[in-house]
C-alpha positions as CSV (number, residue, x, y, z in Angstrom):
1,M,67.8,-235.4,162.5
2,N,68.5,-238.3,160.4
3,V,67.6,-237.7,156.8
4,T,68.2,-240.3,154.5
5,R,68.7,-239.0,150.9
6,N,68.3,-240.9,147.7
7,V,70.9,-239.5,145.5
8,K,72.6,-241.5,142.8
9,P,76.1,-241.5,143.2
10,R,78.2,-239.3,140.3
11,N,79.2,-241.3,137.3
12,L,82.8,-241.0,136.8
13,A,82.5,-242.8,133.2
14,D,80.6,-240.6,131.9
15,S,83.5,-237.8,132.3
16,Q,84.6,-235.7,129.5
17,A,87.5,-237.5,128.8
18,C,85.6,-240.9,127.9
19,C,83.3,-238.7,125.7
20,S,85.9,-237.3,124.1
21,L,88.1,-240.7,123.7
22,A,85.2,-242.3,122.1
23,V,84.7,-239.7,119.8
24,L,88.6,-240.0,119.0
25,F,88.4,-243.8,118.4
26,W,85.4,-243.7,116.5
27,T,86.6,-241.2,114.1
28,C,89.8,-242.7,113.3
29,A,87.9,-246.0,112.2
30,A,85.5,-244.7,110.3
31,L,88.3,-243.1,108.6
32,I,90.8,-245.7,108.1
33,T,87.3,-247.9,107.0
34,F,85.7,-245.3,104.7
35,G,88.8,-242.7,104.0
36,P,89.9,-244.8,100.8
37,V,86.2,-245.1,99.0
38,L,85.9,-241.2,100.0
39,L,89.1,-240.1,98.8
40,L,88.6,-242.1,95.1
41,A,85.2,-240.7,94.9
42,V,86.5,-237.4,95.1
43,L,89.0,-238.0,92.8
44,S,86.8,-239.3,90.7
45,V,84.6,-236.0,91.0
46,A,87.5,-233.7,90.0
47,W,89.2,-236.1,87.4
48,A,85.3,-236.4,85.9
49,H,86.6,-239.8,85.5
50,P,84.8,-243.1,87.3
51,L,87.2,-244.3,89.4
52,M,85.3,-246.4,91.7
53,P,86.6,-250.2,91.5
54,A,85.2,-253.1,93.0
55,A,87.7,-254.7,95.3
56,L,87.7,-250.9,97.4
57,M,84.3,-251.3,98.1
58,R,84.7,-255.0,98.8
59,V,87.3,-254.2,101.3
60,T,85.3,-251.6,103.5
61,L,81.6,-253.7,103.6
62,I,84.7,-256.2,104.7
63,Q,85.8,-254.0,107.6
64,V,82.4,-252.7,108.5
65,A,81.0,-256.7,108.9
66,L,83.9,-257.7,110.7
67,T,84.0,-254.6,112.8
68,A,80.2,-255.1,113.9
69,A,80.8,-258.8,113.8
70,A,83.8,-258.8,116.5
71,I,82.6,-255.3,118.5
72,T,78.6,-256.6,119.3
73,P,79.4,-259.4,121.4
74,L,82.2,-257.5,123.4
75,Y,79.3,-254.7,123.9
76,F,77.3,-256.7,125.3
77,A,79.3,-258.9,127.3
78,S,78.5,-258.7,131.2
79,G,81.4,-256.8,132.4
80,V,81.2,-254.2,129.6
81,N,77.9,-253.7,129.7
82,R,78.3,-252.5,133.5
83,L,80.5,-249.2,131.9
84,A,78.9,-246.5,131.2
85,H,77.7,-245.9,127.6
86,S,80.6,-243.3,126.4
87,A,83.0,-245.7,128.5
88,R,81.9,-248.7,126.4
89,L,82.6,-246.5,123.0
90,A,85.4,-245.7,124.5
91,L,86.7,-249.2,125.6
92,L,86.0,-250.6,122.6
93,G,87.2,-248.0,120.0
94,P,91.2,-248.7,119.7
95,A,89.6,-252.6,119.2
96,A,87.4,-251.4,116.0
97,I,90.7,-249.1,114.7
98,A,92.7,-252.6,114.9
99,I,90.3,-254.6,112.9
100,A,89.6,-251.9,110.3
101,L,93.4,-251.2,110.1
102,T,94.0,-255.0,109.5
103,V,91.7,-255.6,106.8
104,L,92.9,-253.1,105.4
105,L,97.0,-253.8,105.6
106,C,95.9,-257.7,104.7
107,A,93.4,-256.6,101.4
108,A,96.2,-253.8,100.2
109,P,98.3,-256.5,98.0
110,D,94.8,-257.3,95.8
111,L,93.9,-253.6,95.3
């Protein structure tokens, strides 16, 4: 008896390792991007004194804009688009970290 089964092959890219790496990389990118602003906001509340400079907000907006502008075309590229969702996020997370860190370090002399 020859029975044909319609069973999808298991996608190894949706494994727990890809999900964990994606969360780790994107959490690091978010901390690099929003960390200085959040730290300054916490210190401002603790000292009851306004400490929010416009330069730090401008750097954060540049980080978000450049990351979105660079990562979005890569996310929808044909080679990356074939990967599973968590594998795509795990692959593009280090690029987001590199962009955010580069903008922060290049803008540091202006702060």
